[in-house]
C-alpha positions as CSV (number, residue, x, y, z in Angstrom):
1,M,-24.2,8.4,-3.3
2,P,-23.6,11.7,-5.2
3,E,-25.1,14.6,-5.2
4,I,-27.4,15.3,-7.9
5,T,-28.8,18.3,-9.3
6,S,-31.6,18.8,-11.6
7,R,-30.3,21.3,-13.9
8,F,-29.5,21.1,-17.2
9,D,-25.7,21.5,-18.4
10,G,-24.4,21.9,-22.0
11,R,-20.6,21.5,-20.6
12,R,-20.8,18.4,-19.2
13,V,-22.8,16.9,-21.7
14,L,-19.9,17.9,-23.6
15,A,-17.0,16.9,-21.1
16,D,-18.8,13.4,-20.6
17,L,-18.2,12.9,-24.5
18,N,-15.1,14.2,-24.7
19,A,-14.0,11.4,-21.7
20,L,-15.6,8.5,-24.0
21,R,-13.3,10.4,-27.1
22,S,-10.5,9.8,-24.9
23,I,-11.2,6.2,-24.1
24,G,-9.4,4.1,-27.2
25,A,-8.6,7.4,-28.7
26,Y,-7.6,7.4,-32.6
27,K,-7.0,11.1,-34.6
28,T,-9.9,12.8,-33.7
29,G,-11.7,9.6,-33.6
30,V,-11.5,6.5,-32.0
31,H,-10.7,2.9,-32.5
32,K,-13.5,1.1,-29.2
33,P,-14.2,-2.5,-31.1
34,T,-16.7,-4.3,-29.5
35,F,-15.1,-6.1,-25.6
36,S,-11.5,-4.2,-27.0
37,E,-10.2,-2.9,-23.9
38,P,-11.3,0.9,-24.3
39,H,-14.9,-0.7,-24.8
40,I,-15.0,-2.4,-21.3
41,H,-13.3,0.6,-19.9
42,S,-16.3,2.9,-21.5
43,L,-18.5,0.6,-20.4
44,H,-17.5,0.4,-16.3
45,W,-17.0,4.1,-16.9
46,L,-20.7,4.6,-17.5
47,A,-21.4,1.8,-14.9
48,Q,-19.8,4.7,-12.3
49,R,-22.0,7.5,-13.4
50,L,-25.3,6.2,-13.4
51,P,-25.9,6.9,-9.4
52,E,-25.5,10.1,-10.3
53,A,-28.8,10.2,-12.4
54,G,-30.1,7.7,-8.7
55,L,-29.6,5.0,-11.0
56,T,-28.6,1.4,-10.1
57,A,-25.7,0.3,-12.4
58,T,-25.9,-3.8,-13.9
59,I,-23.4,-4.8,-16.8
60,D,-24.9,-8.2,-17.9
61,G,-23.7,-11.5,-19.6
62,I,-23.7,-9.9,-23.1
63,G,-22.2,-6.7,-22.1
64,N,-25.4,-4.4,-21.9
65,V,-24.8,-1.8,-19.2
66,L,-28.7,-0.9,-17.7
67,G,-29.0,2.2,-15.5
68,T,-32.6,1.5,-13.4
69,S,-34.8,3.6,-10.8
70,A,-36.8,2.7,-7.8
71,K,-38.7,5.9,-8.3
72,T,-42.3,4.7,-8.6
73,G,-44.8,5.5,-11.7
74,S,-43.5,5.8,-15.4
75,K,-40.3,4.8,-16.5
76,L,-38.7,5.8,-19.9
77,L,-35.8,3.9,-21.7
78,A,-33.3,5.8,-23.2
79,G,-30.0,5.5,-24.8
80,S,-27.6,3.8,-27.3
81,H,-24.3,1.9,-27.8
82,L,-20.6,3.0,-27.1
83,E,-18.3,0.0,-28.7
84,S,-17.6,1.9,-32.1
85,Q,-16.6,0.4,-36.1
86,N,-12.9,-0.1,-36.6
87,H,-10.3,3.1,-36.6
88,A,-14.4,5.7,-36.9
89,G,-16.0,8.3,-35.1
90,W,-16.2,9.3,-31.0
91,L,-20.0,10.5,-31.5
92,D,-21.6,7.6,-33.4
93,G,-23.3,5.5,-30.0
94,P,-21.8,7.4,-27.3
95,L,-23.7,10.8,-28.3
96,G,-27.2,8.9,-27.4
97,V,-25.7,7.5,-24.4
98,I,-24.3,10.5,-22.4
99,Y,-27.7,11.9,-23.2
100,A,-29.7,9.5,-21.9
101,L,-27.1,10.1,-18.8
102,E,-27.9,13.7,-19.0
103,A,-31.8,13.4,-19.2
104,A,-32.1,10.9,-16.4
105,R,-29.7,13.6,-14.1
106,V,-32.3,16.2,-15.0
107,I,-35.4,14.4,-14.5
108,N,-34.7,11.6,-12.0
109,A,-34.2,15.0,-9.5
110,D,-37.1,17.0,-10.5
111,P,-40.0,16.0,-7.4
112,G,-42.7,17.8,-9.7
113,V,-41.8,14.7,-11.9
114,K,-43.1,11.1,-10.8
115,G,-41.6,9.2,-13.6
116,A,-37.7,8.6,-14.0
117,V,-35.7,8.0,-17.2
118,E,-33.3,4.6,-17.0
119,V,-30.2,4.5,-19.0
120,A,-29.3,1.6,-21.4
121,A,-25.6,0.6,-23.1
122,W,-26.2,-1.0,-25.3
123,C,-23.5,-4.0,-26.6
124,D,-22.5,-4.6,-30.3
125,E,-25.0,-2.2,-32.5
126,E,-22.4,-2.2,-34.5
127,G,-21.6,-5.6,-35.5
128,H,-18.6,-6.7,-34.4
129,F,-19.5,-10.3,-33.5
130,G,-23.3,-10.2,-34.7
131,H,-26.1,-7.9,-35.3
132,F,-28.0,-5.5,-32.3
133,L,-27.2,-8.4,-30.2
134,G,-27.1,-6.3,-26.7
135,S,-30.4,-4.9,-28.0
136,R,-31.8,-8.5,-29.0
137,S,-31.0,-10.3,-26.1
138,Y,-33.0,-7.6,-23.7
139,V,-36.3,-8.0,-25.7
140,G,-35.0,-11.8,-25.9
141,A,-34.5,-12.7,-29.4
142,V,-30.7,-14.0,-28.9
143,T,-30.5,-17.5,-28.0
144,E,-27.1,-19.3,-26.0
145,A,-26.8,-21.1,-29.3
146,E,-26.2,-17.8,-31.1
147,I,-23.8,-16.6,-28.6
148,D,-21.7,-19.8,-28.7
149,A,-21.6,-19.4,-32.6
150,A,-20.6,-15.7,-32.8
151,R,-17.3,-15.0,-33.7
152,D,-15.6,-11.7,-33.9
153,R,-15.7,-10.9,-37.5
154,S,-12.1,-9.5,-38.0
155,S,-9.7,-11.9,-35.0
156,D,-12.0,-14.5,-35.0
157,R,-12.0,-14.9,-31.5
158,T,-15.4,-16.2,-30.2
159,M,-17.9,-14.4,-28.4
160,R,-17.6,-16.8,-25.2
161,Q,-14.1,-16.2,-25.1
162,A,-14.5,-12.0,-25.4
163,L,-17.1,-12.4,-22.8
164,R,-14.4,-14.7,-20.3
165,D,-11.7,-11.9,-21.1
166,A,-13.8,-9.1,-20.2
167,G,-15.1,-10.3,-16.7
168,L,-18.9,-11.3,-18.0
169,A,-18.7,-14.7,-18.1
170,G,-21.6,-16.4,-16.1
171,R,-23.5,-12.9,-14.8
172,P,-26.9,-13.3,-16.8
173,R,-28.3,-11.1,-19.1
174,L,-30.8,-8.7,-18.4
175,Q,-34.6,-9.1,-20.3
176,A,-37.0,-6.3,-20.2
177,E,-39.6,-6.3,-17.7
178,P,-42.9,-6.5,-19.2
179,G,-45.0,-3.3,-18.6
180,R,-41.7,-1.6,-16.9
181,H,-41.1,0.8,-20.1
182,I,-43.4,3.6,-21.1
183,G,-41.1,3.6,-24.4
184,Y,-37.7,4.2,-25.9
185,L,-35.8,7.6,-26.9
186,E,-32.4,7.3,-28.9
187,A,-30.6,10.5,-29.8
188,H,-28.1,9.9,-32.7
189,I,-25.7,11.7,-35.1
190,E,-27.6,11.7,-38.8
191,Q,-24.7,10.1,-40.4
192,G,-25.7,12.1,-43.4
193,D,-25.9,15.3,-44.7
194,T,-29.9,16.2,-45.1
195,L,-29.8,18.1,-41.7
196,E,-27.2,19.9,-42.5
197,S,-27.6,20.9,-46.5
198,G,-31.1,21.8,-45.1
199,V,-29.6,24.2,-41.9
200,L,-31.4,22.3,-39.6
201,K,-31.3,21.0,-36.3
202,I,-32.8,18.5,-35.3
203,G,-34.1,15.4,-37.1
204,V,-37.2,13.7,-35.7
205,V,-37.1,10.1,-37.3
206,T,-40.2,8.6,-38.8
207,S,-38.9,4.9,-39.9
208,I,-35.6,3.1,-39.3
209,V,-34.5,1.0,-42.9
210,G,-34.8,-2.5,-43.4
211,I,-31.7,-3.9,-44.4
212,W,-31.7,-7.3,-46.6
213,Q,-28.1,-8.5,-47.5
214,Y,-26.5,-11.2,-49.7
215,R,-24.5,-13.6,-50.7
216,I,-24.0,-13.3,-54.6
217,T,-22.0,-16.6,-55.9
218,F,-20.4,-16.8,-59.6
219,T,-19.1,-20.2,-60.7
220,G,-17.4,-20.4,-64.3
221,E,-14.0,-22.7,-65.0
222,Q,-10.7,-21.8,-63.9
223,N,-7.9,-21.7,-65.8
224,H,-4.7,-20.9,-67.3
225,A,-4.4,-17.1,-67.6
226,G,-1.5,-16.9,-70.7
227,T,-3.1,-20.1,-72.9
228,T,-7.0,-20.0,-72.2
229,R,-8.5,-17.3,-75.5
230,M,-11.0,-14.6,-74.2
231,A,-13.5,-16.2,-76.4
232,I,-14.0,-19.7,-74.6
233,R,-13.1,-18.1,-70.7
234,R,-15.8,-18.5,-67.8
235,D,-14.3,-15.9,-65.7
236,A,-16.1,-16.0,-62.8
237,G,-14.7,-12.4,-61.9
238,L,-16.3,-10.5,-64.8
239,A,-19.5,-11.8,-64.5
240,L,-19.3,-10.3,-61.0
241,A,-17.9,-6.9,-62.6
242,R,-21.1,-7.2,-65.1
243,F,-23.8,-8.3,-62.5
244,C,-22.3,-5.2,-60.5
245,V,-22.8,-3.0,-63.3
246,A,-26.0,-4.4,-64.1
247,I,-27.4,-3.6,-60.9
248,D,-26.5,-0.2,-61.1
249,D,-28.0,0.0,-64.8
250,N,-31.4,-1.8,-63.4
251,F,-32.3,-0.6,-59.6
252,P,-32.9,2.8,-61.0
253,A,-36.5,2.0,-62.3
254,L,-37.4,-0.5,-59.2
255,C,-36.7,1.2,-56.5
256,G,-38.2,3.6,-54.2
257,P,-37.3,7.4,-53.4
258,R,-34.6,6.8,-50.7
259,T,-33.4,2.7,-51.4
260,V,-29.7,2.5,-51.3
261,W,-27.6,-0.8,-52.5
262,T,-24.2,-1.6,-51.7
263,T,-21.4,-4.1,-52.7
264,G,-20.0,-4.5,-49.7
265,R,-16.9,-6.7,-50.2
266,I,-15.5,-8.9,-53.9
267,A,-14.0,-11.9,-53.3
268,L,-12.0,-13.9,-56.1
269,D,-11.0,-17.6,-56.4
270,P,-8.0,-18.3,-56.5
271,G,-7.2,-14.6,-56.7
272,A,-4.0,-14.6,-58.8
273,P,-3.1,-12.9,-61.9
274,S,-1.9,-16.0,-63.7
275,I,-5.2,-17.5,-63.3
276,I,-8.8,-17.0,-64.4
277,P,-11.0,-17.2,-61.0
278,G,-13.2,-20.2,-61.1
279,R,-15.4,-18.3,-58.8
280,A,-16.4,-15.2,-57.5
281,E,-17.9,-13.5,-54.4
282,M,-19.7,-10.6,-53.5
283,L,-21.6,-9.3,-50.0
284,F,-24.2,-7.0,-51.4
285,Q,-26.8,-4.9,-49.1
286,I,-30.3,-3.3,-49.8
287,R,-31.8,-0.7,-47.5
288,D,-35.1,0.6,-47.5
289,D,-38.1,1.3,-45.3
290,D,-40.5,-0.5,-47.5
291,P,-40.0,-4.3,-47.2
292,A,-42.3,-4.2,-50.6
293,V,-39.9,-2.1,-52.3
294,I,-36.9,-4.5,-51.4
295,A,-39.0,-7.7,-51.8
296,R,-39.2,-6.4,-55.4
297,L,-35.6,-5.7,-55.6
298,E,-34.6,-9.2,-55.1
299,E,-36.8,-10.7,-57.1
300,H,-35.2,-8.9,-59.8
301,L,-31.6,-10.2,-58.5
302,H,-32.9,-13.2,-58.9
303,R,-34.3,-13.0,-62.4
304,M,-30.8,-11.3,-63.3
305,A,-29.1,-14.4,-61.7
306,A,-30.7,-16.3,-63.9
307,D,-30.2,-14.9,-67.0
308,V,-26.5,-15.0,-66.6
309,T,-26.7,-18.6,-65.4
310,A,-28.5,-19.3,-68.9
311,Q,-26.1,-17.8,-71.3
312,G,-24.2,-21.0,-70.2
313,R,-20.6,-19.2,-69.1
314,C,-21.4,-18.9,-65.5
315,S,-23.8,-19.6,-63.0
316,V,-25.0,-17.5,-60.3
317,E,-26.5,-18.3,-57.2
318,V,-28.2,-15.6,-54.5
319,E,-28.8,-16.2,-51.2
320,R,-30.3,-13.7,-48.6
321,I,-28.1,-14.0,-45.5
322,R,-29.6,-11.5,-43.4
323,T,-33.0,-9.8,-43.0
324,G,-33.8,-7.0,-41.0
325,A,-37.2,-5.6,-40.9
326,P,-38.0,-1.6,-41.0
327,A,-39.3,-0.4,-37.7
328,M,-41.8,2.4,-37.4
329,M,-41.5,4.7,-35.3
330,S,-43.6,6.1,-32.6
331,G,-46.3,9.0,-33.8
332,A,-46.8,9.9,-29.8
333,F,-43.3,9.8,-29.6
334,Q,-41.9,11.9,-32.4
335,D,-44.9,14.4,-31.7
336,A,-43.0,14.7,-28.1
337,I,-39.8,15.1,-29.9
338,E,-41.0,17.9,-32.3
339,A,-42.8,19.8,-29.4
340,A,-39.4,19.7,-27.5
341,S,-37.6,20.6,-30.5
342,A,-40.3,23.9,-30.5
343,T,-38.8,25.0,-27.4
344,F,-35.1,25.0,-28.3
345,A,-34.8,24.6,-32.0
346,A,-38.3,26.5,-33.5
347,G,-38.4,25.9,-37.1
348,Q,-35.6,23.9,-37.8
349,S,-36.5,20.2,-37.1
350,I,-37.5,17.9,-39.7
351,R,-39.2,14.5,-39.6
352,M,-37.4,12.2,-41.7
353,P,-36.7,8.4,-42.2
354,S,-33.2,6.7,-41.1
355,G,-31.3,4.9,-43.8
356,A,-28.9,3.6,-41.0
357,G,-29.8,0.4,-38.5
358,H,-30.0,1.7,-34.5
359,D,-31.4,-0.9,-31.8
360,A,-34.5,1.6,-31.6
361,Q,-35.9,-0.4,-34.2
362,I,-35.0,-3.6,-31.8
363,L,-37.1,-2.0,-29.3
364,A,-39.9,-0.8,-31.2
365,T,-41.2,-4.7,-31.4
366,I,-41.7,-4.6,-28.0
367,M,-42.6,-1.1,-27.2
368,P,-43.1,2.6,-28.6
369,A,-39.5,4.0,-29.8
370,A,-38.3,6.9,-31.5
371,M,-35.6,8.3,-32.0
372,L,-33.9,12.2,-32.5
373,F,-31.0,13.4,-34.8
374,V,-28.7,16.5,-35.1
375,P,-26.2,17.3,-37.6
376,S,-23.1,15.5,-39.2
377,I,-20.6,18.0,-40.5
378,G,-20.0,17.1,-44.2
379,G,-22.3,14.1,-43.6
380,I,-19.2,12.1,-42.3
381,S,-19.6,9.1,-40.4
382,H,-17.6,5.5,-39.3
383,H,-14.4,7.2,-39.9
384,W,-12.0,9.1,-37.4
385,S,-13.3,12.3,-38.8
386,E,-17.0,12.2,-38.0
387,N,-18.3,15.1,-36.0
388,T,-20.9,17.5,-34.5
389,E,-20.5,21.3,-33.9
390,D,-20.7,21.9,-29.9
391,A,-23.7,24.0,-30.4
392,D,-25.7,21.3,-32.3
393,I,-24.5,18.5,-29.7
394,V,-26.0,21.1,-26.5
395,M,-29.1,22.0,-28.4
396,G,-29.9,18.1,-29.4
397,A,-29.5,17.7,-25.7
398,Q,-31.8,19.7,-24.3
399,V,-34.0,18.6,-27.0
400,F,-34.1,15.6,-26.0
401,V,-34.6,16.2,-22.1
402,E,-37.7,18.2,-22.8
403,A,-38.8,15.6,-25.3
404,C,-38.4,12.8,-21.9
405,R,-39.8,15.4,-19.6
406,R,-43.3,15.4,-22.3
407,L,-43.0,11.8,-22.1
408,L,-43.0,10.8,-18.9
409,A,-45.6,13.7,-18.2
410,R,-48.2,12.1,-20.5
């Protein structure tokens, strides 16, 4: 068992993050998709360091890394994820894992603390094979059938094959033990510019948005692009383009103050410049922390689709393919983060919702949960240039450790 120290070490936090950054390095970021060699390397890197915090490490059958303590008393679960988006940033996920590791190192060795911090690195928060597969597996919300059906969105490799390639096939999937944890705490880069633009250092997350995703299909008539007059065309691609513009024209009058919507992918069939597309498809997403707002916008989407269909040139079908419920963060946990911020970042914290989805919203279905944000330079994330000032990383880690200590002392 390695020697355990109870002294916070900001240089160690930065060194750990940069060690993970070197695994799968891409420009100034990383390329570490789920179950890639760099991702698996990162899982084992973490497992080898958990004993430094007095924790027993397990990599389970879905790729979660769990560090558990034999100490008596209350236990706080903390963590995030280690995989990345393709060719993306080095802090999205690892920051929360390393904060959790540092909190466990400091607190678990402290004889004045009866409980312990346990550490988790959840698999596939980024959604290469599915949505929040690791954390959903831990709360008992992933079936074997879902794993059977899951495929890598980039390569079409099955998840079963990926698990075999990673040496994880046949391992049990660990699930939460009822009553074991007083709650879950996660740190993350903000991935936006609220903190930076406000010259603030800590975001105390109040809620995590719901995400509803749709497949919107337009059906017209495929025909010759050179001989079909414009007046009689049933162009599915043009109908899609007009629909996108209509969304931006209509939604502002119906949305909430922080609602966002995005058209993420457009496909035209057959996709040749000499052929009028007879079919077009778009993937569309709405995010808000108020489900009533999302439901109102969804209703309007269906009304818009019916109006286009009634015009007779193209029919439109709106299909919801993902429903992610918003999650409210624990008020008591928010208070602990805010109190810790007063110690290390006095007057530099703000309570704010999260516009991105996080594993904390999954853990919030079974236990109190909360999140802490640190600033993102330029608000950039999901890109290799993603970054946070070293001083902000260290300050955030100090606040996180202190928040963990306060929660365990309650």
